[in-house]
C-alpha positions in Angstrom: 29.7 -26.3 16.9 29.5 -25.6 13.1 32.7 -26.3 11.2 34.7 -23.3 10.0 35.8 -25.2 6.9 32.6 -25.7 4.9 30.3 -23.1 3.3 27.3 -24.2 1.3 26.1 -22.1 -1.6 22.8 -22.6 -3.4 22.0 -21.1 -6.8 18.5 -20.8 -8.2 17.3 -21.2 -11.7 17.6 -17.5 -12.6 21.2 -17.6 -11.5 21.7 -20.5 -14.0 19.7 -19.0 -16.9 22.5 -19.4 -19.5 26.1 -20.2 -19.9 27.2 -16.6 -19.2 25.6 -16.6 -15.8 26.8 -20.1 -15.0 30.4 -19.1 -15.9 30.1 -16.1 -13.5 29.2 -18.2 -10.5 32.9 -18.9 -9.7 33.4 -15.2 -8.8 30.8 -15.5 -6.0 32.4 -18.4 -4.2 35.5 -16.6 -2.8 34.4 -16.6 0.8 37.5 -17.9 2.5 36.0 -21.3 3.4 38.2 -24.4 3.4 35.8 -26.2 1.1 32.5 -25.4 -0.6 29.4 -27.2 -1.5 27.4 -25.7 -4.4 23.8 -26.9 -4.6 22.1 -26.1 -7.9 18.5 -25.8 -9.3 17.6 -26.6 -12.8 18.3 -23.9 -15.5 15.5 -21.3 -15.5 12.3 -22.7 -16.9 13.6 -26.3 -17.2 11.5 -27.9 -14.5 8.3 -26.4 -15.9 9.2 -27.8 -19.3 9.9 -31.2 -17.9 6.6 -31.3 -16.0 4.8 -30.4 -19.2 6.8 -33.0 -21.2 6.0 -35.8 -18.7 2.3 -34.8 -18.7 2.2 -34.8 -22.5 3.9 -38.2 -22.7 1.6 -39.7 -20.1 -1.5 -38.4 -22.0 -0.2 -39.8 -25.3 0.8 -36.5 -26.9 3.9 -35.6 -28.9 6.6 -34.9 -26.3 9.5 -35.0 -28.8 9.7 -31.3 -29.7 9.9 -30.4 -26.0 12.6 -33.0 -25.5 14.6 -31.7 -28.5 14.3 -28.1 -27.3 15.6 -28.9 -23.9 18.4 -31.0 -25.4 19.6 -28.2 -27.7 19.5 -25.6 -25.0 21.7 -27.7 -22.6 24.1 -28.9 -25.3 24.6 -25.3 -26.5 25.4 -24.3 -22.9 27.8 -27.2 -22.6 29.5 -26.1 -25.8 29.9 -22.6 -24.5 31.3 -23.7 -21.2 33.4 -26.5 -22.7 35.5 -24.1 -24.7 37.1 -22.9 -21.4 37.5 -26.3 -19.7 36.1 -29.8 -19.4 33.2 -30.4 -21.8 30.1 -31.8 -20.2 28.3 -32.4 -23.5 28.8 -36.1 -23.6 27.4 -36.8 -20.2 24.5 -34.5 -20.8 23.7 -36.2 -24.2 23.7 -39.5 -22.3 21.2 -38.1 -19.8 18.9 -37.1 -22.6 19.0 -40.6 -24.0 17.8 -41.9 -20.7 15.1 -39.2 -20.6 14.0 -40.2 -24.1 13.7 -43.8 -22.9 11.7 -42.7 -19.8 9.3 -40.5 -21.8 8.7 -43.4 -24.3 8.1 -45.7 -21.4 5.7 -43.2 -19.8 3.7 -43.0 -23.0 2.8 -46.7 -22.6 1.2 -45.8 -19.2 3.0 -48.4 -17.1 1.9 -49.3 -13.6 4.9 -47.4 -12.2 4.0 -44.2 -14.2 4.1 -42.0 -11.1 7.7 -43.1 -10.3 8.9 -42.5 -13.9 7.2 -39.1 -13.9 9.0 -38.1 -10.7 12.3 -39.2 -12.2 11.7 -37.1 -15.3 10.9 -34.0 -13.2 14.4 -34.1 -11.6 16.6 -34.2 -14.7 17.0 -30.5 -14.8 19.2 -30.5 -11.7 21.3 -33.3 -13.1 22.1 -31.3 -16.2 22.8 -28.1 -14.4 25.1 -29.8 -12.0 27.2 -31.1 -14.9 27.3 -27.6 -16.4 28.3 -25.9 -13.1 31.0 -28.5 -12.4 32.5 -27.9 -15.8 32.3 -24.1 -15.3 34.2 -24.4 -12.1 37.0 -26.5 -13.7 35.8 -30.0 -13.1 37.8 -32.8 -11.4 41.0 -31.2 -12.5 40.3 -28.1 -10.4 39.2 -30.2 -7.4 35.4 -30.0 -8.0 33.5 -33.2 -7.5 29.9 -33.8 -8.2 27.3 -35.3 -5.9 24.1 -36.8 -7.3 21.7 -36.2 -4.3 19.8 -39.3 -5.2 22.8 -41.3 -4.0 22.8 -39.5 -0.6 19.4 -38.1 0.4 16.7 -40.6 1.6 13.3 -39.1 2.1 9.7 -40.2 2.5 6.3 -38.6 2.0 4.7 -37.1 5.1 1.6 -35.2 6.0 3.4 -31.9 6.1 5.6 -32.6 3.1 8.8 -34.5 2.5 10.4 -36.1 5.6 14.2 -36.7 5.6 15.5 -40.0 6.9 18.4 -38.4 8.7 20.1 -41.6 9.8 20.2 -43.1 6.4 21.1 -39.8 4.7 23.9 -39.1 7.2 25.3 -42.6 6.7 25.3 -42.3 2.9 26.9 -38.8 3.1 29.6 -40.1 5.4 30.3 -42.9 2.9 30.6 -40.4 0.0 33.0 -38.2 2.1 35.1 -41.3 3.0 35.4 -42.2 -0.7 36.2 -38.7 -1.9 37.7 -36.9 1.1 37.3 -33.2 1.9 36.7 -31.4 -1.3 34.6 -28.9 -3.2 31.5 -30.4 -4.7 28.5 -29.5 -6.9 25.3 -31.0 -5.7 22.0 -31.6 -7.4 19.2 -29.8 -5.6 15.5 -30.8 -5.6 16.0 -34.6 -6.1 16.5 -37.5 -3.7 15.6 -41.2 -3.4 13.0 -43.0 -1.3 13.8 -45.9 1.0 13.5 -48.4 -1.9 16.1 -46.4 -4.0 13.6 -44.9 -6.4 14.2 -41.3 -7.6 11.9 -38.7 -6.2 11.8 -35.0 -5.5 11.5 -32.6 -2.6 8.6 -30.7 -4.2 8.6 -27.5 -6.2 11.2 -25.0 -5.0 12.8 -27.8 -3.1 16.4 -27.0 -4.0 16.6 -24.5 -1.0 15.5 -27.4 1.2 18.2 -29.6 -0.4 20.8 -27.0 0.4 19.7 -26.8 4.0 19.8 -30.6 4.4 23.4 -30.8 3.0 24.4 -27.9 5.2 23.2 -29.9 8.2 24.9 -33.1 7.0 28.2 -31.2 6.5 27.8 -29.3 9.8 28.6 -26.3 7.6 29.5 -22.9 8.9 26.9 -21.1 6.7 24.5 -21.4 3.8 24.2 -18.7 1.2 21.2 -18.8 -1.1 21.8 -16.9 -4.3 18.6 -15.7 -6.0 17.2 -12.9 -8.1 16.2 -10.5 -5.2 18.4 -8.6 -2.8 17.2 -10.6 0.2 14.0 -11.1 2.3 11.9 -8.0 1.7 9.5 -6.4 4.1 6.6 -7.2 1.8 6.0 -8.6 -1.7 7.5 -5.9 -4.0 4.9 -6.7 -6.7 2.3 -5.3 -4.3 4.3 -2.8 -2.3 6.8 -1.0 -4.5 8.5 0.5 -1.5 9.3 -2.8 0.2 12.7 -2.8 1.8 15.3 -5.4 2.1 15.6 -6.6 5.7 19.3 -6.7 6.8 18.6 -9.5 9.4 16.0 -11.9 10.7 15.9 -14.3 13.5 15.1 -17.9 12.8 11.7 -17.4 14.5 10.9 -14.4 12.3 12.1 -16.2 9.2 9.9 -19.2 10.0 6.8 -17.1 10.4 7.4 -15.3 7.1 8.3 -18.5 5.2 5.0 -20.1 6.4 3.0 -17.1 5.3 4.4 -17.2 1.8 7.5 -15.0 1.7 8.6 -16.0 -1.8 12.3 -16.1 -1.2 12.1 -18.6 1.8 11.0 -22.2 1.5 8.9 -23.2 4.5 11.0 -26.4 5.1 14.4 -24.7 4.6 15.0 -23.3 8.0 14.5 -26.4 10.3 17.8 -28.2 9.3 19.7 -25.0 9.8 18.1 -24.0 13.1 18.8 -27.4 14.7 22.6 -26.9 14.1 22.8 -23.1 14.5 23.9 -22.6 10.9 23.6 -19.0 9.6 21.7 -18.4 6.4 22.3 -15.5 4.1 20.1 -14.6 1.1 21.8 -12.6 -1.7 21.3 -11.5 -5.2 23.4 -13.1 -7.9 23.1 -10.0 -10.2 23.9 -7.6 -7.3 26.6 -9.3 -5.3 27.7 -6.1 -3.7 24.4 -6.0 -1.7 24.9 -7.8 1.6 21.4 -9.3 1.5 19.6 -10.7 4.5 21.3 -12.7 7.3 19.2 -15.2 9.2 20.6 -16.3 12.6 19.3 -17.4 16.0 19.1 -13.9 17.2 18.8 -11.0 14.7 19.5 -7.4 15.2 16.4 -5.5 16.4 14.7 -3.3 13.8 13.4 0.2 14.2 9.8 -1.0 14.1 8.2 -3.9 16.1 7.1 -5.5 12.8 9.8 -6.4 10.3 7.8 -8.0 7.5 4.3 -8.6 6.2 3.0 -11.4 4.1 -0.2 -12.2 2.4 -1.7 -15.6 1.7 -4.3 -15.5 -1.0 -7.1 -17.9 -2.1 -8.3 -18.8 1.4 -11.7 -19.3 2.9 -13.4 -19.0 6.3 -15.0 -22.1 7.8 -17.3 -21.1 10.7 -19.1 -23.3 13.2 -21.6 -21.5 15.3 -24.5 -22.3 17.7 -25.9 -21.6 21.1 -25.1 -25.1 22.4 -21.3 -24.7 22.1 -20.7 -22.5 25.1 -19.1 -24.5 28.0 -19.2 -27.8 26.1 -15.9 -29.6 26.2 -14.5 -31.2 23.0 -16.1 -29.0 20.4 -12.8 -27.8 19.0 -11.4 -31.3 19.2 -14.3 -32.7 17.1 -14.0 -29.9 14.6 -10.3 -30.3 14.0 -10.5 -34.0 14.0 -13.1 -33.7 11.2 -10.8 -31.5 9.2 -7.9 -33.8 9.8 -9.8 -36.7 8.6 -10.8 -34.8 5.4 -7.2 -33.8 4.8 -7.9 -30.1 5.2 -5.0 -27.9 6.5 -5.9 -25.1 8.9 -3.9 -21.8 8.5 -5.5 -19.8 11.3 -7.9 -20.3 14.2 -10.1 -17.7 16.0 -12.7 -18.2 18.7 -14.5 -15.6 20.8 -14.7 -15.9 24.6 -18.4 -16.3 24.3 -17.8 -19.7 22.7 -20.7 -19.1 20.5 -18.7 -19.7 17.3 -15.3 -20.9 16.2 -13.8 -20.2 12.8 -10.7 -21.3 11.0 -9.1 -20.2 7.7 -8.3 -22.9 5.1 -7.3 -23.1 1.5 -10.2 -22.1 -0.8 -9.9 -25.4 -2.8 -10.4 -27.3 0.5 -13.2 -25.2 1.9 -16.2 -27.2 0.6 -14.5 -30.5 1.7 -13.9 -29.0 5.1 -17.5 -27.7 5.4 -18.9 -31.1 4.6 -16.7 -32.8 7.1 -17.7 -30.4 9.9 -21.3 -30.7 9.0 -21.0 -34.5 9.3 -19.3 -34.2 12.6 -22.1 -31.9 13.9 -25.3 -33.4 12.5 -28.6 -31.5 12.5 -30.1 -31.4 16.0 -32.6 -33.9 17.3 -34.4 -34.5 20.5 -34.1 -30.9 21.6 -30.4 -30.6 21.0 -29.2 -27.1 20.3 -28.8 -26.0 16.7 -25.4 -25.7 15.0 -24.6 -24.1 11.7 -21.6 -24.5 9.4 -20.7 -21.8 6.9 -17.9 -21.6 4.3 -17.0 -18.1 3.0 -14.6 -17.9 0.1 -12.7 -14.9 -1.2 -10.5 -14.5 1.9 -6.8 -13.8 2.4 -4.6 -13.8 5.5 -2.3 -10.8 6.2 0.4 -11.7 8.7 2.6 -9.1 10.6 5.8 -10.7 11.9 8.6 -9.4 14.1 10.5 -10.2 17.3 10.0 -6.6 18.3 6.3 -7.3 18.8 7.0 -9.3 21.9 6.0 -7.3 25.0 5.4 -4.1 22.9 2.0 -2.5 23.6 -0.1 -1.1 20.8 1.1 -3.3 17.9 -2.4 -4.7 17.2 -3.9 -1.3 17.6 -1.5 0.1 14.9 -2.2 -2.8 12.6 -6.0 -2.6 13.0 -5.9 1.2 12.9 -4.0 1.2 9.6 -6.5 -1.2 8.1 -9.5 0.8 9.4 -8.1 4.0 7.8 -7.8 2.1 4.5 -11.4 0.9 4.9 -10.4 -2.7 5.2 -12.7 -4.9 7.2 -11.2 -7.6 9.4 -13.1 -10.9 9.5 -10.9 -12.7 12.0 -7.8 -12.1 14.0 -5.3 -14.4 15.7 -2.1 -13.9 17.8 -0.1 -16.6 19.4 1.4 -16.3 22.9 4.8 -15.8 21.4 3.6 -12.4 20.1 5.7 -12.7 17.0 2.8 -12.9 14.6 -0.5 -11.1 14.3 -2.6 -12.6 11.5 -5.9 -11.1 10.2 -8.3 -12.4 7.7 -9.7 -9.9 5.2 -11.5 -10.0 1.9 -9.2 -11.1 -0.9 -10.3 -8.1 -2.9 -8.7 -5.9 -0.2 -5.4 -7.8 -0.1 -3.2 -5.3 -1.8 -4.7 -2.2 -0.1 -4.5 -4.0 3.3 -0.8 -4.9 2.8 0.1 -1.4 1.7 -1.8 0.2 4.6 -0.1 -2.1 7.1 3.3 -1.6 5.6 2.9 2.2 6.0 1.4 1.9 9.5 4.5 0.2 10.8 6.8 2.8 9.0 8.2 0.1 6.8 7.4 2.4 3.8 6.1 6.0 3.3 2.4 6.2 3.7 1.1 6.3 0.1 -1.9 8.6 -0.6 -3.6 8.5 -4.1 -4.3 12.1 -5.0 -6.5 13.5 -7.8 -6.5 17.2 -8.6 -9.4 18.9 -10.3 -9.2 22.5 -11.7 -5.6 23.4 -12.4 -6.2 27.1 -12.6 -4.2 29.7 -10.7 -4.7 28.0 -7.4 -4.2 24.5 -8.9 -1.0 25.6 -10.6 0.3 27.2 -7.4 -0.5 24.0 -5.5 1.4 21.8 -8.0 4.4 24.1 -7.6 4.3 23.8 -3.8 3.9 20.1 -4.0 6.9 19.9 -6.3 9.1 21.7 -3.8 7.8 19.9 -0.7 7.2 16.3 -1.7 10.9 15.1 -1.5 11.2 16.4 2.1 7.8 15.0 3.1 8.8 11.6 1.9 12.2 11.6 3.6 11.3 13.4 6.8 7.7 12.4 7.4 7.3 9.2 5.5 4.5 10.6 3.3 4.1 9.7 -0.3 1.5 12.0 -1.9 1.1 10.5 -5.4 -0.7 12.5 -8.0 -2.5 9.8 -9.9 -5.1 11.9 -11.7 -5.5 15.5 -12.9 -8.4 17.0 -14.8 -10.4 20.1 -15.7 -13.9 20.6 -17.1 -13.0 19.0 -20.4 -10.0 16.7 -20.1 -8.3 14.4 -17.6 -5.3 12.1 -17.2 -5.4 9.0 -15.1 -1.9 7.6 -14.3 -1.2 4.4 -12.5 2.3 5.1 -11.2 1.6 8.8 -10.7 2.8 12.1 -12.2 5.5 14.4 -11.1 3.9 17.8 -10.0 6.1 19.8 -12.4 4.9 17.8 -15.4 1.3 17.1 -14.5 -0.1 20.1 -16.4 1.9 19.2 -19.5 0.5 15.7 -19.3 -3.0 17.1 -19.1 -2.4 19.2 -22.2 -0.8 16.3 -24.1 -2.1 13.6 -26.4 -2.6 11.1 -23.6 -5.5 12.9 -22.0 -9.1 11.8 -22.3 -12.5 13.3 -22.0 -13.4 14.3 -18.4 -15.5 11.8 -16.5 -15.8 12.5 -12.8 -17.0 8.9 -12.0 -13.9 7.4 -13.7 -11.7 10.0 -12.1 -12.9 9.1 -8.6 -12.7 5.4 -9.3 -9.1 5.6 -10.4 -8.1 7.7 -7.4 -9.9 5.2 -5.1 -8.2 2.2 -6.6 -8.5 -1.0 -4.7 -4.7 -1.3 -4.3 -4.2 2.1 -2.8 -4.7 2.4 1.0 -5.7 6.1 1.0 -7.4 8.4 -1.5 -7.9 12.1 -1.7 -9.4 14.5 -4.2 -8.4 18.1 -4.3 -11.0 20.3 -6.0 -9.4 23.6 -7.0 -12.3 24.5 -9.3 -15.3 26.8 -8.7 -17.7 24.2 -10.1 -21.0 23.5 -8.5 -21.2 20.3 -10.5 -17.9 19.0 -8.9 -19.1 20.0 -5.4 -22.3 18.0 -6.0 -20.1 14.8 -6.0 -18.5 15.4 -2.6 -21.0 13.3 -0.6 -20.6 10.4 -3.0 -16.8 10.5 -2.8 -16.7 10.9 1.0 -19.1 8.0 1.4 -16.7 5.9 -0.7 -13.8 6.7 1.6 -12.2 9.5 -0.5 -11.0 12.5 1.5 -12.0 15.8 -0.1 -10.0 19.1 0.2 -11.2 22.2 -1.5 -11.2 26.0 -1.7 -14.5 25.7 -3.7 -17.3 27.4 -1.6 -20.2 25.8 -3.4 -20.5 22.8 -1.1 -20.0 24.7 2.2 -22.5 27.5 1.3 -24.8 25.7 -1.1 -28.2 24.2 -0.4 -28.5 22.9 3.1 -29.6 19.4 2.1 -26.3 18.8 0.2 -24.3 20.2 3.1 -26.0 17.8 5.5 -25.5 14.9 3.1 -21.8 15.7 3.0 -21.6 15.6 6.8 -23.4 12.3 6.9 -21.1 10.9 4.2 -18.1 11.6 6.2 -19.3 9.4 9.0 -20.3 6.6 6.6 -17.0 6.7 4.7 -14.7 7.5 7.7 -13.4 10.2 5.5 -12.5 13.9 5.9 -13.8 17.0 4.3 -11.4 20.0 4.6 -12.2 23.5 3.3 -10.0 25.9 5.3 -9.2 27.8 2.1 -12.8 28.7 1.4 -12.6 31.4 4.1 -9.5 33.5 4.4 -7.4 31.5 1.9 -4.4 30.4 3.9 -5.5 31.9 7.2 -6.6 29.5 10.0 -10.0 31.0 10.3 -12.1 27.8 10.3 -9.5 26.0 12.4 -9.6 28.7 15.0 -13.4 28.6 15.1 -13.4 24.8 15.3 -10.9 24.9 18.2 -12.9 27.4 20.1 -16.1 25.4 19.9 -14.5 22.0 20.4 -13.0 23.3 23.7 -16.4 24.4 25.0 -16.4 28.1 24.2 -19.6 29.8 23.2 -19.8 31.9 20.1 -21.5 35.3 20.5 -20.7 36.8 17.1 -18.4 37.2 14.1 -17.3 40.3 12.4 -15.2 39.8 9.3 -13.5 41.5 6.3 -13.7 38.5 4.1 -12.9 39.9 0.7 -9.3 40.9 -0.2 -10.6 43.0 -3.1 -13.2 44.9 -0.9 -10.6 45.2 1.9 -8.2 46.9 -0.5 -10.9 49.3 -1.9 -12.0 50.5 1.5 -8.5 50.7 3.0 -7.7 53.1 0.2 -11.1 55.0 0.0 -10.7 58.3 1.9 -12.4 60.6 -0.5 -9.3 61.9 -2.2 -10.1 59.8 -5.3 -13.5 58.7 -6.6 -14.6 55.1 -5.7 -14.8 54.2 -9.4 -11.1 55.2 -9.9 -10.1 52.8 -7.1 -12.2 50.0 -8.7 -10.4 50.6 -12.0 -7.0 50.5 -10.3 -7.9 47.3 -8.5 -8.8 45.8 -11.9 -5.5 46.8 -13.4 -3.7 45.2 -10.4 -5.6 42.0 -10.8 -7.3 42.2 -7.5 -10.8 41.9 -8.9 -12.6 39.3 -10.9 -12.8 40.0 -14.6 -16.2 41.5 -13.9 -15.9 43.6 -10.7 -19.6 43.2 -10.0 -18.7 39.7 -8.8 -16.8 41.3 -6.0 -19.0 44.3 -5.4 -22.2 42.2 -5.2 -21.1 40.8 -1.8 -22.3 37.4 -2.7 -18.9 35.8 -2.4 -18.5 37.3 1.1 -22.0 36.0 2.0 -20.9 32.5 1.0 -17.9 32.7 3.3 -20.1 33.9 6.2 -22.5 31.0 5.6 -19.6 28.6 5.8 -18.5 30.0 9.1 -22.1 30.0 10.5 -22.5 26.4 9.5 -19.2 25.6 11.2 -20.7 27.1 14.3 -23.7 24.9 14.1 -26.1 27.4 12.6 -28.5 26.2 9.8 -27.9 29.2 7.6 -28.1 29.6 3.8 -27.1 32.4 1.5 -30.8 33.4 1.1 -30.9 34.1 4.9 -28.1 36.7 4.7 -28.9 40.3 4.3 -26.5 41.2 1.4 -25.9 44.7 0.3 -25.0 44.9 -3.4 -22.7 47.9 -4.0 -23.7 48.0 -7.7 -26.8 50.2 -8.3 -29.8 48.3 -9.5 -29.6 49.8 -13.0 -26.1 48.5 -13.5 -26.5 45.0 -12.1 -27.7 43.3 -15.3 -26.2 45.3 -18.1 -23.4 44.1 -20.3 -19.9 44.3 -18.7 -18.7 46.9 -21.2 -21.7 49.2 -20.4 -21.2 48.6 -16.7 -17.5 49.7 -16.9 -18.4 52.7 -19.0 -21.0 53.8 -16.3 -18.8 52.9 -13.4 -18.7 56.5 -12.0 -22.4 56.1 -11.1 -21.1 54.4 -8.0 -19.3 57.5 -6.8 -22.0 59.9 -5.5 -23.8 57.4 -3.3 -20.5 56.1 -1.9 -19.1 59.7 -1.4 -22.2 60.6 0.6 -21.8 57.6 2.9 -18.1 58.4 3.4 -18.9 62.0 4.4 -21.5 60.9 6.9 -19.1 58.4 8.5 -16.3 60.9 8.6 -18.5 63.4 10.3 -19.1 60.9 13.1 -15.4 60.1 13.4 -15.8 56.7 11.7 -14.5 55.1 8.5 -16.1 52.8 6.0 -15.3 49.1 5.8 -17.0 46.2 4.0 -18.1 43.8 6.8 -19.7 40.4 7.2 -21.5 40.0 10.5 -23.1 37.0 12.3 -24.9 37.9 15.5 -25.8 35.9 18.5 -29.4 35.7 17.5 -28.4 34.1 14.2 -29.0 37.2 12.0 -26.4 37.6 9.3 -25.5 40.6 7.1 -23.0 41.7 4.5 -22.4 45.3 3.5 -20.6 48.6 4.1 -20.6 49.8 7.6 -19.2 52.8 9.5 -16.7 51.7 12.2 -15.0 53.7 14.9 -11.3 54.2 14.8 -10.6 51.6 17.5 -12.2 48.8 15.6 -9.6 46.2 14.4 -11.0 46.4 10.9 -9.9 50.0 10.7 -6.2 48.9 11.0 -5.8 46.4 8.2 -3.4 46.6 5.3 -3.7 46.2 1.6 -5.8 43.0 0.9 -5.8 41.7 4.4 -8.7 39.6 5.6 -9.7 40.0 9.3 -12.0 37.9 11.3 -13.0 38.9 14.8 -14.6 36.2 17.1 -16.6 37.3 20.0 -17.1 34.5 22.5 -17.8 33.8 26.1 -14.0 33.6 26.7 -13.2 36.5 24.3 -16.0 38.9 25.2 -14.2 42.1 26.2 -11.2 41.6 23.9 -12.3 39.6 20.8 -10.0 37.0 19.2 -8.7 38.3 15.9 -7.3 36.4 12.9 -5.7 38.7 10.4 -3.5 38.4 7.3 -3.4 38.1 3.5 -6.7 36.5 2.5 -6.4 36.3 -1.2 -4.1 35.3 -4.0 -3.2 31.9 -5.5 -0.1 31.3 -3.4 -1.7 31.7 0.0 -4.9 29.9 -1.1 -2.8 27.0 -2.4 -0.9 27.0 0.9 -4.2 26.7 2.8 -5.2 23.8 0.5 -1.8 22.1 1.1 -2.2 22.5 4.8 -5.6 20.7 4.6 -4.1 17.9 2.6 -1.5 17.3 5.3 -4.1 17.5 8.0 -6.1 14.8 6.3 -3.1 12.6 5.9 -1.8 13.1 9.4 -5.2 12.3 10.8 -5.1 9.0 8.9 -1.9 8.1 10.6 -3.1 8.9 14.1 
């Protein structure tokens, strides 16, 4: 069992960036352990500088300035630390004299240049160990120093450095016998080979050093102090919402480390796992954060997947041919060829047809691998079946990891569904029998979008949707206000992150990478940072490669914007709009929009084009989708005209009501836009097309309530002559009243496909005779609702209710993407 008396701490280069940080390390070591081992990396940036210095010396360049810069940095740190305790400057100055001699020797290009270069690379840890020992009080405070080159014995292996455990354990026991149980500072990264020559464990090898010493000491625990809070659910540079994982099992950590989790070294875990030593990863700058605990069995998480990693710069090697099916040894020959060529395989996939087998390799090894496979499977001769070998670069591997995946149905479906919704194509997929890892190969260009989509699909972060808003008029402003009020709750309760990344009007636009707050978006558009409107650039920004989902909200009344819908939908951008031009415009454009939805796997939502926030289109769609048959539609589809005819009883002239409606803001600036009936005709066309009728506005019999002589005069003249509407309308009212009817403005779609818009006389029992104010009312007559038609009624105009309809469509699009 692990000893309760030893705790190993490892500090990375950022934790040792300067004297102030080195001095602060002592406060992090009060863990109650009987003794502590502190394994240190080089000061931040030192190893890179030493590698460059060695390369410069080997190539005959001037390495002296780099040597002097390193010397001054470390001696200054020694002076700062030496003022409080033992001064390590003399020992460090001696180390630099040895480095000077090594660099001078390397410049002569000796036969053992590789050995000297390796020794130079490891000086950083020697210097930092002296600084840390001094900061902790040195020998006087009971802190010894271990030069790992005197203890660790390693050799090069095919998969990296191999530890000679027997020799290392013997040397460590000798050191302990000589010094007893004590606290010690240990050089990370460096070791010796069997001949006693200095070597290294490879870049980022100090974590491995710490794990090795934890194993040798039979330590209770190892804490790796770094510059992040722990192991995150994804790379935070790619997924800003990545969360710190409180715990991982050794198996989960192994999978994540292999697939590039930056905070874990692939070889760190094995020495700990074999002895059951717990590993905790913590942030030096935020020691109050508990970090990530890695043990044999971690606490289960809320989702089956705990973390996701991406490995970039990969390639697909594919061997295919008709002669592979049922032939034993094909895979053996392929992988033997790759082994012989020194090509490492990251992932393997083969279909049950055995027609092809593919593997994922590093891009820089792909051509070597292709040539080796081609040599192992030469061109056919004497009637042998043909084989082909292909190498496809530009690939990355996305891995989903979690113990919770074991035995949980639907994990692959959720992963692949999230990728599909983000329009990411999967080239290959692999899952081991352990079920802890599902790996997919996708195009490298899709890496960030794929990672974000998968992260959201497993509820590891809110589902991020890139949103662009066009036309911030009354409806657009109301929508921004509603978004401002609702977004915090949507994020916390529903895991939705609607991010406004673009806003524009007919003249200007603003494209924001991080996104804009809804309450300041309009100010941003009016500010100096705006640019000339460009719909192509607007859409391209919204549909950025790193964003998994994109949506454009068109709150304008622009036909030019509507003409872009098909292009956007085909590109995978969802479109939500109250703009009626697309739904009621030319049929060819409407058909193109429908086709584009299928191509782009995108959604076109336009509930607010008819009835504002009322569920008119949704109700019709549900009726038809459940097999009902539409017989006809009657609708009061204009809030303005509904108000006029709800009030028109002959007690006041019709023109007086029109003027009152203008004063109340119910009409368009020119009331003829309402009285013409054209807007109602567009709404009726939208409903007819939703019902599968190939109808256009030209096919609708539209009654214009404006006399012919007033239709084309100037607005001022029209308003001056408004009372010319009164006599004809009064005559129609009297005729309707005489028959016991009342006048209403109605849109009608009949079973035979005929459509009309105009004023009709309706009996008292008709639902349209019982509306209020600006209510819209739509009556559906269907096979199911024949005797008692289905009615949808409510406020059908106004920016607030229209914006609410738009907002509902936005949420419907996003929720459908999560299904």
